[in-house]
C-alpha positions as CSV (number, residue, x, y, z in Angstrom):
1,X,79.2,-18.9,14.0
2,X,75.5,-18.5,13.2
3,X,74.6,-16.7,16.5
4,X,76.6,-13.4,15.6
5,X,74.1,-12.0,13.2
6,X,71.0,-12.3,15.5
7,X,73.1,-10.8,18.3
8,X,74.0,-7.8,16.2
9,X,70.3,-7.4,15.2
10,X,69.3,-7.6,18.9
11,X,71.9,-5.0,19.9
12,X,70.7,-2.6,17.1
13,X,67.1,-3.1,18.2
14,X,67.9,-2.4,21.8
15,X,69.7,0.7,20.8
16,X,66.7,1.8,18.7
17,X,64.3,1.1,21.6
18,X,66.5,3.0,24.0
19,X,66.7,6.0,21.8
20,X,62.9,6.0,21.5
21,X,62.6,6.7,25.2
22,X,64.4,10.0,24.9
23,X,61.3,12.1,24.6
24,X,63.0,15.1,26.0
25,X,65.5,15.7,23.2
26,X,63.4,16.5,20.2
27,X,65.9,16.4,17.3
28,X,63.5,18.1,14.9
29,X,63.0,21.0,17.3
30,X,66.7,22.0,17.2
31,X,68.3,24.5,14.8
32,X,71.7,23.0,14.3
33,X,72.7,25.6,11.8
34,X,73.3,27.7,14.9
35,X,76.4,27.0,17.1
36,X,75.5,25.9,20.6
37,X,78.2,28.1,21.9
38,X,76.8,31.2,20.1
39,X,73.1,31.0,20.9
40,X,71.9,28.0,22.8
41,X,68.4,29.4,23.0
42,X,67.9,29.0,19.3
43,X,70.2,26.0,19.0
44,X,68.1,23.9,21.4
45,X,64.6,24.5,19.9
46,X,64.7,27.4,17.4
47,X,63.1,25.2,14.7
48,X,60.2,24.3,16.9
49,X,59.4,28.0,17.6
50,X,59.6,28.8,13.9
51,X,57.2,25.9,13.0
52,X,54.9,26.6,16.0
53,X,53.9,30.2,16.2
54,X,52.3,31.5,19.4
55,X,48.6,30.6,19.3
56,X,46.3,33.7,19.2
57,X,45.0,32.9,22.7
58,X,48.4,32.6,24.4
59,X,51.0,35.2,25.5
60,X,53.9,32.7,25.1
61,X,54.5,29.3,23.7
62,X,56.8,26.3,23.9
63,X,56.4,22.6,24.4
64,X,56.2,23.3,28.1
65,X,53.3,25.8,27.7
66,X,51.7,23.4,25.2
67,X,51.9,20.7,27.9
68,X,50.2,23.1,30.4
69,X,47.3,23.6,27.9
70,X,47.2,19.8,27.4
71,X,46.7,19.4,31.2
72,X,43.7,21.8,30.9
73,X,42.4,19.7,27.9
74,X,42.5,16.7,30.2
75,X,40.6,18.5,32.8
76,X,38.0,19.5,30.2
77,X,37.7,15.8,29.2
78,X,37.1,14.8,32.8
79,X,34.6,17.6,33.4
80,X,32.8,17.0,30.1
81,X,32.4,13.4,31.2
82,X,31.0,14.4,34.6
83,X,28.2,16.7,33.3
84,X,26.7,13.8,31.3
85,X,25.1,12.8,34.6
86,X,22.7,15.2,36.2
87,X,21.6,13.4,39.4
88,X,24.6,13.5,41.7
89,X,23.7,13.6,45.4
90,X,23.3,17.3,46.5
91,X,26.4,18.5,48.3
92,X,28.6,15.7,46.9
93,X,32.0,16.6,45.3
94,X,30.7,15.4,42.0
95,X,27.6,17.6,42.2
96,X,29.7,20.7,43.1
97,X,32.2,20.1,40.4
98,X,29.8,19.1,37.7
99,X,27.3,21.9,38.3
100,X,30.1,24.5,38.5
101,X,31.4,23.5,35.1
102,X,28.0,23.0,33.6
103,X,26.8,26.4,34.6
104,X,30.1,28.0,33.5
105,X,29.9,26.6,30.0
106,X,26.3,27.8,29.6
107,X,27.0,30.9,27.7
108,X,23.3,31.7,27.0
109,X,22.6,31.6,30.8
110,X,25.5,34.0,31.5
111,X,24.3,36.4,28.8
112,X,20.7,36.2,30.1
113,X,21.9,37.0,33.7
114,X,24.0,39.9,32.5
115,X,25.0,42.1,35.5
116,X,22.3,40.7,37.8
117,X,24.7,38.5,39.8
118,X,26.5,41.5,41.2
119,X,23.6,43.9,41.5
120,X,23.1,43.1,45.2
121,X,26.6,44.2,46.0
122,X,26.4,47.3,43.8
123,X,23.1,48.2,45.6
124,X,24.7,47.8,49.0
125,X,27.5,50.2,47.9
126,X,24.9,52.7,46.7
127,X,23.3,52.7,50.1
128,X,26.6,53.3,51.9
129,X,26.6,57.1,52.6
130,X,28.3,57.5,55.9
131,X,31.9,56.6,56.8
132,X,30.6,53.7,59.0
133,X,28.6,52.4,56.0
134,X,31.5,52.6,53.7
135,X,33.8,50.8,56.2
136,X,31.1,48.0,56.4
137,X,31.4,47.7,52.6
138,X,35.1,47.3,52.9
139,X,34.6,44.3,55.2
140,X,31.9,42.9,53.0
141,X,34.1,43.1,49.9
142,X,36.9,41.5,51.9
143,X,34.7,38.4,52.4
144,X,34.6,38.2,48.6
145,X,38.4,38.3,48.4
146,X,38.2,41.9,47.1
147,X,40.9,44.2,48.5
148,X,39.2,47.6,49.0
149,X,41.9,48.8,49.0
150,X,44.0,46.7,51.4
151,X,44.1,42.9,51.5
152,X,43.4,40.9,54.6
153,X,44.1,37.3,55.4
154,X,45.9,34.7,57.4
155,X,49.6,33.9,56.9
156,X,52.5,32.5,58.9
157,X,54.2,34.6,61.5
158,X,57.7,35.5,60.3
159,X,58.8,35.4,63.9
160,X,56.9,32.3,65.0
161,X,56.3,30.3,61.8
162,X,54.5,27.5,63.7
163,X,51.5,29.8,64.0
164,X,49.2,31.8,61.7
165,X,48.5,35.5,62.3
166,X,46.5,38.1,60.4
167,X,48.2,39.9,57.6
168,X,47.2,43.3,56.2
169,X,48.8,44.3,52.9
170,X,48.7,47.0,50.3
171,X,46.5,46.3,47.2
172,X,43.6,47.8,45.4
173,X,45.2,48.7,42.1
174,X,43.6,47.9,38.7
175,X,46.9,48.3,36.8
176,X,49.7,45.7,37.3
177,X,51.7,47.8,39.8
178,X,52.4,51.3,41.2
179,X,54.8,52.2,38.4
180,X,52.1,52.1,35.8
181,X,50.5,55.1,37.6
182,X,53.6,57.1,38.3
183,X,56.4,56.6,35.8
184,X,56.6,59.1,32.9
185,X,57.7,56.8,30.1
186,X,55.5,56.6,27.1
187,X,54.5,53.0,27.6
188,X,53.2,53.8,31.0
189,X,51.4,56.9,29.9
190,X,49.7,54.9,27.1
191,X,48.7,52.2,29.6
192,X,47.1,54.9,31.9
193,X,45.1,56.2,29.0
194,X,44.0,52.8,27.8
195,X,43.1,51.8,31.4
196,X,40.9,54.8,31.9
197,X,39.1,54.1,28.6
198,X,38.7,50.5,29.8
199,X,37.2,51.4,33.1
200,X,34.8,53.8,31.4
201,X,33.8,51.0,29.0
202,X,33.0,48.7,31.9
203,X,31.0,51.4,33.7
204,X,29.0,51.9,30.4
205,X,28.3,48.2,30.3
206,X,27.1,48.4,33.9
207,X,24.5,51.0,32.9
208,X,26.3,54.4,33.2
209,X,25.7,57.1,30.6
210,X,28.8,57.8,28.5
211,X,29.7,61.0,30.3
212,X,29.0,59.6,33.7
213,X,31.2,56.5,32.8
214,X,34.1,58.7,31.8
215,X,33.8,60.8,35.0
216,X,33.6,57.6,37.1
217,X,36.7,56.2,35.4
218,X,38.6,59.4,36.2
219,X,37.5,59.2,39.8
220,X,38.7,55.6,40.1
221,X,42.0,56.4,38.4
222,X,42.7,59.4,40.7
223,X,42.0,57.4,43.8
224,X,44.1,54.5,42.7
225,X,47.0,56.9,41.9
226,X,47.0,58.1,45.5
227,X,47.1,54.5,46.6
228,X,50.0,53.8,44.2
229,X,52.0,56.7,45.6
230,X,51.9,55.1,49.0
231,X,52.8,51.6,47.7
232,X,56.2,49.9,47.6
233,X,57.6,49.1,44.2
234,X,58.2,45.5,43.0
235,X,61.9,45.5,43.9
236,X,61.3,46.7,47.4
237,X,58.6,44.1,47.9
238,X,61.1,41.4,47.3
239,X,62.9,42.1,50.6
240,X,61.1,40.2,53.4
241,X,62.4,42.7,55.9
242,X,60.6,45.6,54.1
243,X,57.2,44.0,54.6
244,X,57.9,42.6,58.1
245,X,56.0,44.8,60.7
246,X,54.5,42.7,63.4
247,X,52.3,44.9,65.7
248,X,49.7,44.6,68.4
249,X,46.0,45.1,67.5
250,X,46.0,48.4,69.6
251,X,48.9,49.6,67.4
252,X,46.9,48.9,64.3
253,X,44.1,51.2,65.6
254,X,46.7,53.9,66.3
255,X,48.1,53.5,62.7
256,X,44.7,54.1,61.2
257,X,42.6,55.9,63.9
258,X,39.7,56.7,61.5
259,X,39.1,53.1,60.5
260,X,37.1,50.8,62.8
261,X,39.2,47.7,62.9
262,X,37.1,46.2,65.7
263,X,34.0,46.2,63.5
264,X,36.0,44.9,60.5
265,X,37.4,42.0,62.5
266,X,33.9,41.2,64.0
267,X,32.3,41.3,60.6
268,X,34.8,38.8,59.2
269,X,34.7,36.6,62.3
270,X,38.3,37.1,63.3
271,X,39.6,37.3,66.8
272,X,41.7,40.4,67.6
273,X,45.4,39.6,68.1
274,X,48.9,40.4,66.9
275,X,49.2,40.8,63.2
276,X,51.6,41.8,60.5
277,X,51.2,45.0,58.4
278,X,53.3,44.7,55.2
279,X,53.2,48.5,54.4
280,X,52.5,50.8,57.3
281,X,52.9,53.9,55.0
282,X,50.1,52.6,52.8
283,X,47.7,52.2,55.8
284,X,48.6,55.7,56.9
285,X,47.8,57.1,53.5
286,X,44.6,55.1,53.4
287,X,43.6,56.6,56.8
288,X,44.2,60.1,55.4
289,X,42.1,59.3,52.3
290,X,39.2,58.1,54.5
291,X,38.7,61.7,55.7
292,X,39.7,63.6,52.6
293,X,38.1,61.5,49.8
294,X,34.4,62.1,49.0
295,X,32.0,59.3,49.9
296,X,30.8,59.3,46.3
297,X,34.4,58.6,45.0
298,X,34.7,55.7,47.4
299,X,31.4,54.3,46.2
300,X,32.5,54.6,42.6
301,X,35.8,52.9,43.4
302,X,34.1,50.1,45.3
303,X,31.7,49.5,42.4
304,X,34.7,49.3,40.0
305,X,36.4,46.7,42.2
306,X,33.2,44.6,42.2
307,X,32.8,44.9,38.4
308,X,36.4,44.3,37.7
309,X,36.7,41.2,39.9
310,X,33.5,39.7,38.5
311,X,34.0,40.6,34.8
312,X,35.3,37.2,33.7
313,X,32.3,35.4,35.0
314,X,29.6,37.8,33.7
315,X,28.0,38.1,30.3
316,X,30.0,38.2,27.1
317,X,30.3,42.0,26.8
318,X,32.0,42.1,30.2
319,X,34.2,39.1,29.4
320,X,35.2,40.6,26.0
321,X,36.0,44.0,27.4
322,X,38.0,42.5,30.2
323,X,40.0,40.4,27.7
324,X,40.6,43.3,25.4
325,X,42.5,45.2,28.1
326,X,44.1,42.7,30.4
327,X,44.9,40.0,27.8
328,X,45.1,41.7,24.4
329,X,46.6,45.0,25.3
330,X,48.8,44.1,28.3
331,X,49.8,40.6,27.1
332,X,49.3,40.7,23.4
333,X,46.9,37.7,23.0
334,X,44.5,38.3,20.2
335,X,41.9,35.6,20.8
336,X,40.1,34.5,23.9
337,X,40.4,30.8,24.9
338,X,37.3,28.6,24.2
339,X,34.7,28.9,27.0
340,X,35.1,25.2,28.1
341,X,38.9,25.8,28.5
342,X,38.3,28.9,30.6
343,X,35.7,27.0,32.6
344,X,38.2,24.2,33.3
345,X,40.7,26.8,34.4
346,X,38.1,28.3,36.7
347,X,37.1,25.0,38.2
348,X,40.8,24.2,38.8
349,X,41.4,27.5,40.4
350,X,38.4,27.5,42.7
351,X,37.7,23.8,43.4
352,X,41.2,22.7,42.7
353,X,41.6,19.7,44.9
354,X,38.2,18.3,44.0
355,X,39.1,18.5,40.3
356,X,42.7,17.6,41.0
357,X,41.8,14.3,42.7
358,X,40.1,13.1,39.5
359,X,43.0,14.4,37.4
360,X,45.6,12.5,39.5
361,X,43.5,9.3,39.5
362,X,43.7,9.3,35.7
363,X,47.0,10.8,34.8
364,X,49.5,10.4,37.6
365,X,50.4,6.8,38.4
366,X,52.3,5.7,41.5
367,X,55.4,5.0,39.4
368,X,55.6,8.6,38.5
369,X,55.6,9.7,42.1
370,X,58.3,7.1,43.0
371,X,60.5,8.2,40.0
372,X,60.1,11.9,41.0
373,X,60.9,11.1,44.6
374,X,64.2,9.6,43.5
375,X,65.0,12.6,41.4
376,X,64.3,15.0,44.3
377,X,66.4,13.0,46.8
378,X,69.4,13.0,44.4
379,X,69.0,16.8,43.9
380,X,69.0,17.3,47.7
381,X,72.2,15.1,47.9
382,X,73.7,17.3,45.2
383,X,72.9,20.5,47.0
384,X,74.4,19.0,50.2
385,X,77.6,18.3,48.4
386,X,77.7,21.8,46.9
387,X,77.2,23.5,50.2
388,X,79.7,21.2,51.9
389,X,82.3,21.9,49.3
390,X,82.0,25.7,49.3
391,X,85.4,27.4,49.8
392,X,83.9,30.8,50.7
393,X,81.5,29.8,53.5
394,X,82.6,29.2,57.1
395,X,81.8,25.9,58.9
396,X,79.4,27.8,61.2
397,X,77.3,29.0,58.3
398,X,77.5,25.7,56.5
399,X,76.1,24.0,59.6
400,X,73.0,26.2,59.5
401,X,72.7,25.8,55.7
402,X,72.8,22.1,55.9
403,X,70.3,22.1,58.7
404,X,67.9,24.0,56.5
405,X,68.5,21.6,53.6
406,X,67.9,18.6,56.0
407,X,64.5,20.0,57.1
408,X,63.3,20.7,53.5
409,X,60.0,19.0,52.8
410,X,59.1,17.8,49.3
411,X,55.5,17.7,48.2
412,X,55.0,15.7,45.0
413,X,52.0,15.2,42.8
414,X,49.1,15.8,45.2
415,X,48.2,16.3,48.9
416,X,47.9,13.4,51.3
417,X,44.7,14.9,52.7
418,X,42.1,16.4,50.3
419,X,40.3,19.6,51.0
420,X,36.6,19.4,52.0
421,X,34.3,21.5,49.8
422,X,31.0,20.2,51.0
423,X,30.0,23.6,52.5
424,X,30.3,25.4,49.2
425,X,26.8,26.0,47.7
426,X,27.0,25.5,43.9
427,X,23.8,25.8,41.9
428,X,22.8,25.9,38.2
429,X,21.5,29.4,38.4
430,X,24.5,31.6,37.8
431,X,28.2,31.1,37.1
432,X,29.1,34.4,38.7
433,X,27.2,33.4,41.8
434,X,29.1,30.1,41.9
435,X,32.4,31.9,41.5
436,X,31.5,34.2,44.4
437,X,30.4,31.2,46.6
438,X,33.7,29.4,45.9
439,X,35.7,32.5,46.6
440,X,33.9,33.2,49.8
441,X,34.6,29.7,50.9
442,X,38.3,30.1,50.2
443,X,38.4,33.4,52.1
444,X,36.5,32.0,55.1
445,X,38.8,28.9,55.1
446,X,41.9,31.1,55.1
447,X,40.5,33.4,57.9
448,X,39.7,30.4,60.0
449,X,43.4,29.6,60.2
450,X,44.3,32.9,62.0
451,X,45.3,32.3,65.6
452,X,46.0,28.6,65.0
453,X,49.0,26.4,64.4
454,X,50.0,26.3,60.8
455,X,48.9,23.2,58.9
456,X,52.1,22.2,57.1
457,X,50.3,19.6,55.0
458,X,48.2,22.1,53.2
459,X,48.9,22.7,49.5
460,X,49.1,26.2,48.0
461,X,48.9,24.8,44.4
462,X,46.3,22.6,42.8
463,X,47.4,19.1,41.7
464,X,46.7,20.0,38.0
465,X,48.9,23.1,38.0
466,X,51.7,23.1,35.5
467,X,54.2,24.8,37.8
468,X,56.3,24.4,41.0
469,X,57.2,26.5,44.0
470,X,59.2,26.9,47.1
471,X,57.7,28.4,50.3
472,X,60.4,29.9,52.6
473,X,58.2,29.9,55.8
474,X,57.2,26.3,55.4
475,X,60.6,25.4,53.9
476,X,58.9,23.1,51.4
477,X,59.0,22.5,47.7
478,X,55.9,21.6,45.7
479,X,55.7,19.8,42.3
480,X,52.1,19.2,41.3
481,X,51.1,16.4,39.0
482,X,50.3,19.0,36.3
483,X,54.0,19.8,35.7
484,X,55.1,16.2,35.9
485,X,54.6,15.4,32.3
486,X,56.6,15.8,29.1
487,X,58.7,17.9,28.3
488,X,59.5,18.4,32.0
489,X,59.2,14.8,33.2
490,X,59.1,11.4,31.4
491,X,58.4,8.2,33.3
492,X,60.4,6.2,30.8
493,X,63.1,8.6,29.7
494,X,66.9,8.2,30.2
495,X,68.4,10.1,33.1
496,X,70.0,13.0,31.2
497,X,66.5,14.1,29.9
498,X,64.7,14.1,33.3
499,X,67.7,15.7,35.1
500,X,68.0,18.3,32.4
501,X,64.4,19.3,32.5
502,X,62.5,18.6,35.7
503,X,65.8,18.1,37.5
504,X,66.8,21.7,36.9
505,X,63.3,22.8,38.1
506,X,63.8,20.7,41.3
507,X,67.2,22.3,41.8
508,X,65.7,25.7,41.1
509,X,63.1,25.3,43.8
510,X,65.6,23.9,46.3
511,X,68.0,26.8,45.8
512,X,65.2,29.3,46.3
513,X,65.7,28.4,50.0
514,X,69.1,30.0,49.6
515,X,68.5,32.9,47.1
516,X,68.5,36.5,48.2
517,X,65.0,36.1,49.8
518,X,65.1,32.5,51.0
519,X,68.6,33.0,52.6
520,X,66.9,35.3,55.2
521,X,64.7,32.5,56.6
522,X,66.1,29.7,58.8
523,X,65.4,26.0,58.9
524,X,62.2,26.5,60.8
525,X,60.9,29.2,58.4
526,X,61.7,32.1,60.7
527,X,62.9,35.4,59.4
528,X,66.3,35.1,61.1
529,X,69.9,35.8,60.2
530,X,71.8,32.5,60.3
531,X,74.9,33.8,58.5
532,X,78.1,35.1,59.9
533,X,78.7,38.7,58.9
534,X,81.6,37.9,56.6
535,X,79.8,35.0,54.9
536,X,76.7,37.1,54.2
537,X,78.9,39.9,52.7
538,X,80.5,37.3,50.4
539,X,77.0,36.0,49.5
540,X,75.8,39.4,48.6
541,X,78.8,40.0,46.4
542,X,78.0,36.8,44.5
543,X,74.4,37.7,44.1
544,X,75.3,41.2,42.9
545,X,77.2,39.5,40.0
546,X,73.9,37.9,38.9
547,X,71.9,41.1,39.2
548,X,74.5,42.9,37.1
549,X,74.4,40.2,34.5
550,X,70.7,40.4,34.0
551,X,70.6,44.2,34.2
552,X,72.4,44.0,30.8
553,X,69.7,41.9,29.0
554,X,67.5,44.1,26.8
555,X,64.2,43.0,25.3
556,X,64.2,46.0,22.9
557,X,66.1,49.3,22.8
558,X,65.7,51.2,26.0
559,X,63.9,48.4,27.9
560,X,66.0,45.9,29.9
561,X,65.6,43.6,32.8
562,X,65.8,45.0,36.3
563,X,68.6,42.8,37.8
564,X,67.3,43.2,41.4
565,X,63.8,42.3,40.4
566,X,64.8,39.0,38.7
567,X,67.6,38.2,41.1
568,X,65.9,35.4,43.1
569,X,64.8,33.5,40.0
570,X,68.1,34.0,38.3
571,X,70.0,32.7,41.3
572,X,67.7,29.7,41.3
573,X,68.1,29.1,37.6
574,X,71.9,29.2,37.9
575,X,72.0,27.0,40.9
576,X,69.3,24.7,39.6
577,X,71.4,23.9,36.4
578,X,74.5,23.3,38.4
579,X,72.9,21.2,41.1
580,X,70.9,19.1,38.6
581,X,74.1,18.4,36.5
582,X,75.8,17.2,39.7
583,X,72.8,15.1,40.7
584,X,73.0,13.4,37.3
585,X,76.5,12.5,38.1
586,X,75.5,11.3,41.6
587,X,72.8,9.1,40.0
588,X,75.4,7.3,37.9
589,X,78.0,6.6,40.6
590,X,78.8,2.9,40.5
591,X,77.0,2.4,37.2
592,X,78.1,2.0,33.7
593,X,78.5,5.2,31.7
594,X,75.4,6.3,29.7
595,X,75.7,6.0,25.9
596,X,75.9,8.7,23.3
597,X,72.6,8.8,21.4
598,X,71.8,10.4,18.1
599,X,75.3,11.9,18.2
600,X,74.8,13.6,21.6
601,X,76.6,12.7,24.8
602,X,74.7,12.4,28.0
603,X,75.9,15.8,29.1
604,X,74.8,17.4,25.9
605,X,71.4,15.7,26.2
606,X,71.1,17.2,29.7
607,X,71.6,20.8,28.5
608,X,69.5,20.4,25.4
609,X,66.6,19.1,27.5
610,X,66.8,22.2,29.7
611,X,66.9,24.5,26.6
612,X,63.9,22.7,25.1
613,X,61.9,22.9,28.3
614,X,62.6,26.5,29.1
615,X,62.8,27.9,25.5
616,X,59.5,29.9,25.3
617,X,58.6,32.3,22.5
618,X,57.1,35.3,24.2
619,X,55.0,38.1,22.8
620,X,56.5,41.6,22.9
621,X,53.6,42.9,25.0
622,X,54.1,40.1,27.5
623,X,57.9,40.8,27.6
624,X,57.3,44.4,28.5
625,X,54.9,43.4,31.3
626,X,57.3,40.8,32.6
627,X,60.3,43.2,32.6
628,X,58.2,45.6,34.6
629,X,56.7,43.4,37.3
630,X,57.6,39.7,36.9
631,X,60.5,38.3,39.0
632,X,61.2,35.7,36.3
633,X,63.4,36.7,33.4
634,X,62.3,36.3,29.7
635,X,62.8,32.7,28.6
636,X,65.6,33.5,26.3
637,X,67.7,34.9,29.1
638,X,66.7,32.1,31.4
639,X,68.4,29.7,28.9
640,X,71.5,31.7,28.0
641,X,72.0,33.5,31.2
642,X,72.7,30.6,33.6
643,X,74.4,28.4,31.1
644,X,76.9,31.1,30.1
645,X,78.2,30.9,33.7
646,X,78.7,27.2,33.8
647,X,82.1,25.6,33.0
648,X,80.3,22.3,32.6
649,X,78.3,23.7,29.7
650,X,81.5,25.2,28.1
651,X,83.3,21.9,28.4
652,X,80.3,19.8,27.2
653,X,80.0,21.7,23.9
654,X,83.7,22.6,23.5
655,X,83.1,26.4,23.6
656,X,86.0,28.7,23.0
657,X,86.8,31.3,25.6
658,X,85.5,34.1,23.4
659,X,82.2,32.4,22.4
660,X,79.0,34.4,23.1
661,X,77.7,31.7,25.5
662,X,80.9,32.0,27.6
663,X,81.4,34.7,30.2
664,X,84.9,35.8,30.9
665,X,86.4,34.4,34.2
666,X,86.2,37.8,35.8
667,X,82.6,38.2,34.9
668,X,81.4,34.6,35.6
669,X,78.8,34.3,38.3
670,X,78.6,31.5,40.8
671,X,76.4,31.5,43.9
672,X,75.7,27.9,44.7
């Protein structure tokens, strides 16, 4: 029977071609000398981390972070191609983007300009002697996006999410958060010392004598310390109710009687109306400081805010000093990124949809959006089945939970309507001036939304961003084109790979609508309790399990995660993995079983894909900063933490009950 041999060859070839599509499971990245049930973080991609040390310019590294940098390289290629042409019509998107990037990459021009781009603002501050003048400076700095010391902008009304109201929030600190100013531990004391030296260095670069610079730095630090004392900590800020204080405009004036809010609103072109004050105690402290702090100290502080905000776009001495403190000291990076890469990042951050449109045209085909849409719909189906099958939730609460899930809006790849940047004035004279122009446009654009219905089609992320998000007030999930690339998403990969990587991310974002924060918002995005009393008590007990689990994860002796700080992200990681695994099963209903490839079952491929996507190597300095203020756990614990709770993982890899990756039944956490 002569046809048998060709058939066998054909089957072998098909098997080979099929295995070649599995770009998510990188066999060479795995360290199979380690048992999956002992340490899945190192099992999944320990070899890759050993062979690929963190680049000097990066705080952490993995195939995922490498992909994020690749997206920036793609932006660079696009922008490099654009600046070849120099005669774009003035005011066109191409002229704005090309001249922004061209001027940014002109290092000689930046060094020639030195501090000149911010001298007008510094001079305005120098002239401000009276309280009225200083308050005018606060409004002027607000138009540049500088919180001096409070932030001001438009945001959805927690109680009427269909509309935008003014938001006033605590800000104004140069260190990452209040604890850096107040906690006695050595690492915070060292950070305070380094910070004051950094501020003095920047004042020296701005023209101060050494003694005057040190005195100015002390003045700044003392003022910021008073602001820190009145600020909420990172855990308190995670509770939406703690920052929900809707008041009348007249009440705002009563809260801070020594500040002229009417003049502030008028200067920014905002109509007086109801608003939300996130931290009333902060504003009260600010009002006291208005009358007790010397005008010269306010001037020094305002100058520091201007210098600090502009540092990255000024001449090399400012750029290098800024990097030395914020990147090298706080994050551990030892080398600044190439200027063109930084300029691509800047263009994406400030002219994101203009740049993103070109990125999408080249790197995000319609087939990718269609494939991603299918994945999202299956994840939503999985979440529906999970909620419907909960034995601890009453029918009444389930009804509201499913209503919220039904109104969830996915945003995939890029916005349907692109932002209009034609009013931004970009020239070839100064990168710092161009940054200021783009920021002022963004601020004015945001302020223009106050008092109007919310535009639910607006995007809060740029299309080239390598990340994703959930917005509880909009009840939407966003997956920009920038993250929809390997190792998160493959257009031609088998299902276990995509469900194990981007699928878990999708499930993560969906479940944010039901984490400790998201669960406080209803289907319309209103801060509203939709739970029965008993159900919410059960929910809180389940979330406490997760908080306690992560409280026990140490990055080094004496420094561990704050379980309450990382609670939302950890709930979402746990739920994301469970929901994505279920969605994979949903996608296969009525179809033939998926094959075992390279010795790994489809279920094993799923979990390995997640471990390889999430398995970052992270610098010790970055870990310390994350543990202090980042709501995301360290990558190692994002891998082993959720999986150690999942029976599906235990079954997939045949883990024994006493394996390190298996939590005891009485310790196991399950929220969704």
